[in-house]
Residue frames as a rotation matrix with the C-alpha (Angstrom) as fourth column:
UNK 1
0.346 0.328 -0.879 135.82
-0.346 -0.826 -0.445 9.14
-0.872 0.458 -0.172 -49.02
UNK 2
-0.593 -0.632 -0.499 138.10
-0.720 0.138 0.681 7.42
-0.362 0.763 -0.536 -51.51
UNK 3
-0.836 0.306 0.455 135.74
0.365 0.930 0.045 4.43
-0.410 0.204 -0.889 -51.70
UNK 4
0.231 0.943 -0.241 132.73
0.379 -0.315 -0.870 6.68
-0.896 0.110 -0.431 -52.38
UNK 5
0.138 -0.276 -0.951 134.70
-0.727 -0.680 0.092 8.44
-0.673 0.679 -0.294 -55.11
UNK 6
-0.864 -0.502 0.019 135.72
-0.384 0.685 0.619 5.07
-0.324 0.528 -0.785 -56.60
UNK 7
-0.423 0.799 0.428 132.09
0.624 0.599 -0.501 3.84
-0.657 0.055 -0.752 -56.62
UNK 8
0.443 0.572 -0.691 130.99
-0.058 -0.750 -0.658 7.11
-0.895 0.332 -0.299 -58.29
UNK 9
-0.296 -0.648 -0.702 133.69
-0.819 -0.207 0.536 6.63
-0.492 0.733 -0.469 -60.97
UNK 10
-0.916 -0.006 0.401 132.56
0.125 0.945 0.301 3.03
-0.381 0.326 -0.865 -61.64
UNK 11
0.033 0.998 0.063 128.90
0.584 0.032 -0.811 4.10
-0.811 0.063 -0.582 -61.96
UNK 12
0.349 0.032 -0.936 129.90
-0.495 -0.842 -0.213 6.94
-0.796 0.538 -0.279 -64.32
UNK 13
-0.684 -0.672 -0.285 131.98
-0.622 0.333 0.709 4.55
-0.382 0.662 -0.645 -66.43
UNK 14
-0.684 0.504 0.528 129.12
0.494 0.852 -0.173 2.04
-0.537 0.143 -0.831 -66.61
UNK 15
0.363 0.874 -0.322 126.62
0.340 -0.446 -0.828 4.73
-0.867 0.191 -0.460 -67.67
UNK 16
0.120 -0.408 -0.905 129.03
-0.714 -0.668 0.207 6.21
-0.689 0.622 -0.372 -70.22
UNK 17
-0.843 -0.536 -0.033 129.81
-0.428 0.633 0.646 2.85
-0.326 0.558 -0.763 -71.81
UNK 18
-0.146 0.878 -0.455 126.14
-0.937 0.024 0.347 1.89
0.316 0.478 0.820 -72.12
UNK 19
-0.898 -0.254 -0.359 126.39
-0.154 0.946 -0.284 -1.29
0.411 -0.200 -0.889 -70.11
UNK 20
-0.719 0.681 0.142 122.93
-0.113 0.087 -0.990 -0.64
-0.686 -0.727 0.014 -68.69
UNK 21
-0.301 0.640 -0.706 121.16
-0.953 -0.229 0.198 -0.89
-0.035 0.733 0.679 -72.04
UNK 22
0.318 0.499 0.806 118.92
-0.450 0.828 -0.335 -3.89
-0.834 -0.256 0.488 -72.55
UNK 23
-0.668 -0.532 0.521 119.80
0.124 0.611 0.782 -6.65
-0.734 0.587 -0.342 -74.95
UNK 24
-0.674 0.449 -0.586 118.27
-0.738 -0.377 0.560 -6.38
0.031 0.810 0.586 -78.44
UNK 25
0.221 0.835 0.503 114.98
-0.764 0.469 -0.442 -8.25
-0.605 -0.287 0.742 -78.76
UNK 26
-0.620 -0.378 0.688 115.19
0.020 0.869 0.495 -11.79
-0.785 0.320 -0.531 -80.04
UNK 27
-0.797 0.360 -0.484 113.83
-0.571 -0.190 0.799 -12.26
0.196 0.913 0.357 -83.55
UNK 28
-0.245 0.824 0.511 110.20
-0.572 0.303 -0.762 -13.32
-0.783 -0.479 0.397 -83.42
UNK 29
-0.860 0.089 0.502 108.81
0.387 0.754 0.530 -16.22
-0.332 0.651 -0.683 -85.37
UNK 30
-0.781 0.625 0.003 105.96
-0.453 -0.570 0.685 -15.21
0.430 0.533 0.728 -87.66
UNK 31
-0.428 0.722 0.544 102.51
-0.663 0.158 -0.732 -15.65
-0.614 -0.674 0.411 -86.15
UNK 32
-0.983 0.183 0.000 100.62
0.141 0.759 0.636 -18.66
0.116 0.625 -0.772 -87.32
UNK 33
-0.439 0.895 0.083 96.95
-0.807 -0.433 0.401 -18.41
0.394 0.109 0.912 -88.17
UNK 34
-0.707 0.350 0.614 94.50
-0.217 0.719 -0.660 -20.47
-0.673 -0.600 -0.432 -86.21
UNK 35
-0.918 0.392 0.059 92.30
0.198 0.325 0.925 -22.38
0.343 0.861 -0.376 -88.63
UNK 36
-0.591 0.805 0.048 88.66
-0.666 -0.453 -0.593 -21.27
-0.456 -0.383 0.804 -88.67
UNK 37
-0.315 0.539 0.781 85.76
0.267 0.840 -0.472 -23.62
-0.911 0.060 -0.409 -89.32
UNK 38
0.632 0.498 0.594 84.64
0.735 -0.141 -0.664 -21.39
-0.247 0.856 -0.455 -92.24
UNK 39
-0.300 -0.916 -0.266 87.70
0.781 -0.396 0.483 -19.59
-0.548 -0.062 0.834 -93.61
UNK 40
0.601 0.591 -0.538 85.65
0.185 -0.758 -0.625 -17.37
-0.777 0.276 -0.565 -95.94
UNK 41
0.973 -0.197 0.119 87.23
0.080 -0.198 -0.977 -15.56
0.216 0.960 -0.177 -98.87
UNK 42
0.506 -0.863 0.005 90.96
-0.510 -0.294 0.808 -15.62
-0.696 -0.411 -0.589 -99.27
UNK 43
0.021 -0.626 -0.780 93.86
-0.999 0.016 -0.039 -16.81
0.037 0.780 -0.625 -101.34
UNK 44
-0.880 -0.475 -0.011 93.78
-0.472 0.877 -0.096 -20.35
0.055 -0.079 -0.995 -99.98
UNK 45
-0.430 0.798 0.422 90.05
-0.023 0.458 -0.889 -21.00
-0.903 -0.391 -0.179 -100.14
UNK 46
-0.908 0.267 0.323 87.60
0.372 0.154 0.916 -21.88
0.195 0.951 -0.239 -102.87
UNK 47
-0.653 0.713 0.256 84.24
-0.696 -0.698 0.168 -20.17
0.298 -0.069 0.952 -103.32
UNK 48
-0.630 0.570 0.528 81.24
-0.129 0.593 -0.795 -21.66
-0.766 -0.569 -0.300 -101.65
UNK 49
-0.528 0.540 0.656 78.36
0.835 0.469 0.287 -23.02
-0.153 0.699 -0.698 -103.73
UNK 50
-0.967 0.242 -0.075 76.55
-0.253 -0.939 0.233 -20.23
-0.014 0.245 0.969 -105.57
UNK 51
-0.478 0.856 0.196 72.83
0.366 0.397 -0.841 -20.34
-0.798 -0.331 -0.503 -104.71
UNK 52
-0.713 0.369 0.596 70.20
0.601 -0.115 0.791 -20.03
0.360 0.922 -0.139 -107.44
UNK 53
-0.719 0.432 -0.545 68.15
0.175 -0.646 -0.743 -16.87
-0.673 -0.629 0.389 -106.81
UNK 54
-0.922 0.379 -0.078 66.11
-0.184 -0.252 0.950 -16.99
0.340 0.890 0.302 -110.04
UNK 55
-0.370 0.881 -0.295 62.37
0.799 0.464 0.383 -16.61
0.475 -0.094 -0.875 -109.52
UNK 56
0.054 0.528 0.848 59.92
-0.156 -0.834 0.529 -14.50
0.986 -0.161 0.038 -107.54
UNK 57
-0.643 -0.280 -0.713 60.37
0.678 0.224 -0.700 -13.71
0.356 -0.934 0.045 -103.88
UNK 58
0.054 0.724 0.687 57.64
0.006 -0.688 0.725 -12.07
0.999 -0.035 -0.042 -101.78
UNK 59
-0.140 -0.037 -0.989 57.25
0.936 0.320 -0.145 -10.86
0.322 -0.947 -0.011 -98.25
UNK 60
0.848 0.527 -0.052 56.62
0.499 -0.762 0.413 -8.00
0.178 -0.376 -0.909 -95.86
UNK 61
-0.259 -0.885 0.386 58.85
0.467 -0.464 -0.753 -5.11
0.846 -0.015 0.534 -94.92
UNK 62
0.785 0.405 -0.469 59.21
0.602 -0.319 0.732 -3.58
0.147 -0.857 -0.494 -91.47
UNK 63
-0.265 -0.944 0.199 61.23
0.830 -0.328 -0.451 -0.55
0.491 0.045 0.870 -90.51
UNK 64
0.285 0.230 -0.931 61.53
0.750 -0.658 0.067 2.92
-0.597 -0.717 -0.360 -89.13
UNK 65
-0.007 -0.220 0.976 61.42
0.807 -0.578 -0.125 6.27
0.591 0.786 0.181 -90.91
UNK 66
-0.811 -0.379 -0.446 62.55
0.569 -0.687 -0.451 9.53
-0.136 -0.620 0.773 -89.38
UNK 67
-0.868 0.488 -0.087 59.57
-0.485 -0.873 -0.053 11.74
-0.102 -0.004 0.995 -88.55
UNK 68
-0.048 0.869 -0.492 57.07
-0.703 0.321 0.635 8.93
0.710 0.376 0.596 -89.23
UNK 69
-0.019 -0.043 0.999 58.17
-0.914 0.407 0.000 6.15
-0.406 -0.913 -0.047 -86.89
UNK 70
-0.630 -0.195 0.752 57.62
-0.101 0.980 0.169 2.39
-0.770 0.031 -0.637 -87.15
UNK 71
0.018 0.613 -0.790 56.23
-0.982 -0.138 -0.129 1.16
-0.188 0.778 0.599 -90.45
UNK 72
-0.592 -0.075 0.803 54.96
-0.065 0.997 0.046 -2.26
-0.804 -0.025 -0.595 -91.49
UNK 73
-0.791 0.292 -0.538 53.68
-0.592 -0.146 0.793 -3.22
0.153 0.945 0.288 -94.94
UNK 74
-0.195 0.768 0.609 51.32
-0.666 0.352 -0.658 -5.68
-0.720 -0.534 0.443 -93.26
UNK 75
0.321 0.425 0.847 49.40
0.260 0.820 -0.510 -7.61
-0.911 0.384 0.153 -95.91
UNK 76
0.951 -0.078 -0.300 50.85
-0.305 -0.408 -0.860 -5.53
-0.055 0.910 -0.412 -98.77
UNK 77
0.523 -0.783 0.337 53.88
0.372 0.565 0.736 -7.60
-0.767 -0.259 0.587 -99.68
UNK 78
0.172 -0.611 -0.773 56.89
-0.816 -0.528 0.236 -6.65
-0.552 0.589 -0.589 -101.74
UNK 79
0.891 0.019 0.454 57.91
0.211 0.868 -0.449 -8.77
-0.402 0.496 0.770 -104.71
UNK 80
0.049 -0.917 -0.395 61.48
-0.721 -0.306 0.622 -9.25
-0.691 0.254 -0.676 -105.87
UNK 81
0.940 0.256 0.226 61.80
-0.015 0.692 -0.722 -10.92
-0.341 0.675 0.654 -109.28
UNK 82
-0.110 -0.992 -0.060 65.25
-0.447 -0.005 0.894 -12.24
-0.888 0.126 -0.443 -110.15
UNK 83
0.847 0.526 -0.070 65.13
-0.245 0.270 -0.931 -12.68
-0.471 0.806 0.358 -113.94
UNK 84
0.637 -0.720 -0.275 68.86
-0.262 0.133 -0.956 -13.01
0.725 0.681 -0.104 -114.69
UNK 85
0.719 -0.548 0.428 71.69
-0.447 0.107 0.888 -14.83
-0.533 -0.829 -0.168 -112.94
UNK 86
0.679 -0.649 -0.343 75.17
-0.076 0.402 -0.912 -15.60
0.730 0.645 0.223 -114.26
UNK 87
-0.326 -0.791 -0.518 77.29
0.508 0.316 -0.801 -17.09
0.797 -0.524 0.299 -111.50
UNK 88
-0.458 0.052 -0.887 77.32
0.866 -0.201 -0.459 -14.71
-0.202 -0.978 0.047 -108.55
UNK 89
-0.954 0.125 -0.271 75.83
-0.175 -0.970 0.170 -11.78
-0.242 0.210 0.947 -110.54
UNK 90
-0.443 0.870 0.215 72.05
0.889 0.457 -0.020 -11.38
-0.116 0.183 -0.976 -110.73
UNK 91
-0.979 0.183 -0.089 69.46
-0.194 -0.971 0.141 -8.78
-0.061 0.155 0.986 -111.77
UNK 92
-0.458 0.888 0.042 65.73
0.855 0.427 0.295 -8.17
0.244 0.172 -0.954 -111.86
UNK 93
-0.491 0.379 0.785 63.10
-0.187 -0.925 0.330 -5.83
0.851 0.016 0.525 -110.49
UNK 94
-0.848 0.278 -0.451 61.21
0.515 0.236 -0.824 -5.12
-0.122 -0.931 -0.343 -107.28
UNK 95
-0.125 0.868 0.480 57.59
0.260 -0.438 0.861 -4.14
0.958 0.232 -0.171 -106.82
UNK 96
-0.882 -0.254 -0.398 57.31
0.453 -0.219 -0.864 -1.91
0.132 -0.942 0.308 -103.76
UNK 97
0.077 0.984 0.160 53.78
0.766 -0.161 0.623 -1.13
0.639 0.075 -0.766 -102.45
UNK 98
-0.902 -0.280 0.328 53.06
0.046 -0.818 -0.573 2.22
0.429 -0.502 0.751 -100.81
UNK 99
-0.746 0.616 -0.252 50.36
0.384 0.088 -0.919 3.10
-0.544 -0.783 -0.302 -98.26
UNK 100
-0.341 0.639 -0.690 48.50
-0.598 -0.713 -0.365 5.23
-0.725 0.288 0.625 -100.80
UNK 101
0.553 0.622 0.554 48.00
-0.065 0.696 -0.716 2.13
-0.831 0.360 0.425 -102.96
UNK 102
0.706 -0.361 -0.609 50.61
-0.697 -0.199 -0.689 2.86
0.128 0.911 -0.392 -105.60
UNK 103
0.735 -0.537 0.415 53.24
0.340 0.820 0.460 0.30
-0.587 -0.197 0.785 -106.50
UNK 104
0.515 -0.660 -0.548 56.71
-0.797 -0.603 -0.022 1.34
-0.316 0.448 -0.836 -107.64
UNK 105
0.928 -0.317 0.194 58.73
0.365 0.874 -0.319 -0.92
-0.068 0.367 0.928 -109.95
UNK 106
0.607 -0.792 -0.068 62.46
-0.717 -0.582 0.384 -0.64
-0.344 -0.185 -0.921 -109.41
UNK 107
0.785 -0.431 -0.445 65.20
-0.039 0.683 -0.730 -2.36
0.618 0.590 0.519 -111.42
UNK 108
0.640 -0.614 0.462 68.23
-0.661 -0.134 0.738 -3.69
-0.392 -0.778 -0.492 -109.59
UNK 109
0.455 -0.584 -0.672 71.43
-0.208 0.664 -0.718 -5.70
0.866 0.466 0.181 -109.94
UNK 110
0.761 -0.162 0.628 73.24
-0.631 0.038 0.775 -7.64
-0.150 -0.986 -0.073 -107.28
UNK 111
-0.007 -0.830 -0.558 76.31
-0.535 0.474 -0.699 -9.68
0.845 0.294 -0.447 -106.48
UNK 112
0.957 0.234 -0.172 76.51
-0.017 0.639 0.769 -12.71
0.290 -0.733 0.615 -104.19
UNK 113
0.412 -0.837 0.359 79.56
-0.909 -0.350 0.228 -12.58
-0.066 -0.420 -0.905 -101.92
UNK 114
-0.335 -0.727 -0.599 82.26
-0.710 0.613 -0.347 -15.23
0.619 0.309 -0.722 -101.91
UNK 115
-0.835 -0.025 0.550 80.72
-0.479 0.527 -0.702 -16.89
-0.272 -0.850 -0.452 -98.85
UNK 116
-0.797 0.562 -0.222 77.57
0.171 0.562 0.810 -17.82
0.579 0.608 -0.544 -100.82
UNK 117
-0.270 0.697 -0.665 75.40
0.962 0.222 -0.157 -16.41
0.038 -0.682 -0.730 -98.03
UNK 118
0.029 0.240 -0.970 75.54
0.379 -0.901 -0.212 -12.62
-0.925 -0.362 -0.117 -98.32
UNK 119
-0.182 -0.074 0.980 74.88
0.978 -0.120 0.173 -10.28
0.105 0.990 0.095 -101.21
UNK 120
-0.551 0.017 -0.834 74.60
0.179 -0.974 -0.138 -6.60
-0.815 -0.225 0.534 -102.18
UNK 121
0.057 0.636 0.769 71.99
0.994 0.036 -0.104 -4.97
-0.094 0.771 -0.630 -104.39
UNK 122
-0.843 -0.150 -0.516 71.94
0.108 -0.988 0.110 -1.56
-0.526 0.037 0.850 -106.05
UNK 123
0.182 0.958 0.221 68.57
0.732 0.018 -0.681 -0.15
-0.657 0.286 -0.698 -107.11
UNK 124
-0.363 -0.481 0.798 68.87
0.930 -0.240 0.279 1.64
0.057 0.843 0.534 -110.45
UNK 125
0.210 0.537 0.817 66.41
0.580 -0.741 0.338 4.56
0.787 0.403 -0.467 -110.33
UNK 126
0.945 0.271 0.183 67.03
0.010 -0.583 0.813 5.64
0.327 -0.766 -0.553 -106.76
UNK 127
0.062 -0.998 0.008 70.72
-0.297 -0.026 -0.955 4.73
0.953 0.057 -0.298 -106.42
UNK 128
0.406 0.128 0.905 69.83
-0.914 0.072 0.400 3.03
-0.014 -0.989 0.146 -103.14
UNK 129
-0.378 -0.583 -0.719 71.40
-0.520 0.777 -0.355 -0.18
0.766 0.240 -0.597 -101.93
UNK 130
0.727 0.584 0.362 70.48
-0.662 0.453 0.597 -3.20
0.185 -0.673 0.716 -99.85
UNK 131
-0.597 -0.794 0.109 72.53
-0.790 0.559 -0.252 -5.74
0.139 -0.237 -0.961 -97.94
UNK 132
0.456 0.847 -0.273 71.16
-0.806 0.523 0.275 -9.26
0.376 0.095 0.922 -98.12
UNK 133
-0.579 -0.525 0.623 71.47
-0.728 0.677 -0.106 -12.66
-0.367 -0.515 -0.775 -96.50
UNK 134
-0.082 0.494 -0.866 70.48
-0.601 0.668 0.438 -16.01
0.795 0.557 0.242 -97.97
UNK 135
-0.139 0.114 0.984 68.90
-0.975 0.161 -0.156 -17.78
-0.176 -0.980 0.089 -95.01
UNK 136
-0.169 0.096 0.981 67.91
0.023 0.995 -0.093 -20.95
-0.985 0.007 -0.170 -96.86
UNK 137
-0.829 -0.133 0.544 67.14
0.504 0.245 0.828 -22.13
-0.243 0.960 -0.136 -100.40
UNK 138
-0.183 0.874 0.449 63.71
0.806 -0.129 0.578 -20.48
0.563 0.468 -0.681 -100.08
UNK 139
0.793 0.445 -0.415 64.27
0.608 -0.615 0.503 -17.57
-0.032 -0.652 -0.758 -97.72
UNK 140
-0.315 -0.874 0.369 66.28
0.796 -0.455 -0.399 -14.35
0.517 0.168 0.839 -98.00
UNK 141
0.539 0.406 -0.738 66.43
0.756 -0.619 0.212 -11.11
-0.371 -0.672 -0.641 -96.07
UNK 142
-0.042 -0.516 0.856 67.31
0.688 -0.636 -0.349 -7.59
0.724 0.574 0.382 -97.20
UNK 143
0.101 0.019 -0.995 68.35
0.790 -0.610 0.068 -4.64
-0.605 -0.792 -0.077 -95.07
UNK 144
0.199 0.087 0.976 67.46
0.796 -0.596 -0.109 -1.40
0.572 0.798 -0.188 -96.85
UNK 145
-0.111 -0.293 -0.949 69.02
0.784 -0.613 0.098 1.88
-0.611 -0.734 0.298 -95.72
UNK 146
0.436 0.264 0.860 67.85
0.714 -0.684 -0.152 5.30
0.548 0.680 -0.487 -96.97
UNK 147
-0.192 -0.612 -0.767 70.31
0.941 -0.337 0.033 7.96
-0.278 -0.716 0.641 -95.86
UNK 148
-0.843 0.054 0.535 68.55
0.176 -0.913 0.369 10.94
0.508 0.405 0.760 -97.46
UNK 149
-0.829 0.555 0.073 65.66
-0.344 -0.402 -0.849 12.84
-0.441 -0.728 0.524 -95.85
UNK 150
0.519 0.078 0.851 63.65
-0.854 0.017 0.520 11.25
0.026 -0.997 0.076 -94.43
UNK 151
-0.536 -0.818 -0.209 66.14
-0.781 0.574 -0.244 8.64
0.320 0.032 -0.947 -93.31
UNK 152
0.604 0.782 0.155 64.87
-0.796 0.582 0.164 5.06
0.038 -0.222 0.974 -93.06
UNK 153
-0.734 -0.679 -0.030 65.95
-0.679 0.734 -0.003 1.54
0.024 0.018 -1.000 -92.31
UNK 154
0.413 0.910 -0.017 63.90
-0.908 0.410 -0.087 -1.54
-0.072 0.051 0.996 -93.26
UNK 155
-0.733 -0.483 0.478 64.18
-0.402 0.875 0.268 -5.29
-0.548 0.004 -0.836 -93.11
UNK 156
0.148 0.715 -0.683 62.50
-0.985 0.166 -0.040 -7.12
0.085 0.679 0.729 -95.99
UNK 157
-0.460 -0.217 0.861 61.76
-0.439 0.898 -0.009 -10.81
-0.772 -0.382 -0.508 -95.35
UNK 158
0.011 0.402 -0.916 61.29
-0.999 0.050 0.010 -12.74
0.050 0.914 0.402 -98.59
UNK 159
-0.119 0.006 0.993 60.20
-0.150 0.988 -0.024 -16.29
-0.981 -0.152 -0.117 -99.28
UNK 160
-0.953 -0.243 -0.180 60.48
-0.220 0.147 0.964 -17.92
-0.208 0.959 -0.194 -102.69
UNK 161
-0.042 0.997 -0.062 57.10
-0.627 -0.075 -0.775 -17.75
-0.778 0.006 0.629 -104.42
UNK 162
0.945 0.314 0.091 58.09
-0.128 0.610 -0.782 -19.59
-0.301 0.727 0.617 -107.62
């Protein structure tokens, strides 16, 4: 009985003194970044070459509109005219054909991203925007999203016309 009491006293003393707590964690070395083949924008990189978008770009548009379904401009092509470019900033207008035969002219401005491959456009009259990708020196693609009724999403495939 005395030995059980002695063991109970030792356990109580150990618990009271905190001898069962774990050691504090060792300080960690800061993580090192793994280099990436294309580091993209950042403090230690330089911008990629800025592509020249000046000129006319034409091509079809395909997409989906709520309540209407799949839509394709077919032979009626859109035209994007880039008439101004200063570095990564550019502007111009788009001619957008409609099924009823009308053509809407829309002014826009855009900015090429740091990577030299992506860009954003805002359309002035409608306050709509497009995300774009420069696929080659003569080919670009826009993704247009309309989030008002009826909602739509379109991909515009442009080739340099001049």
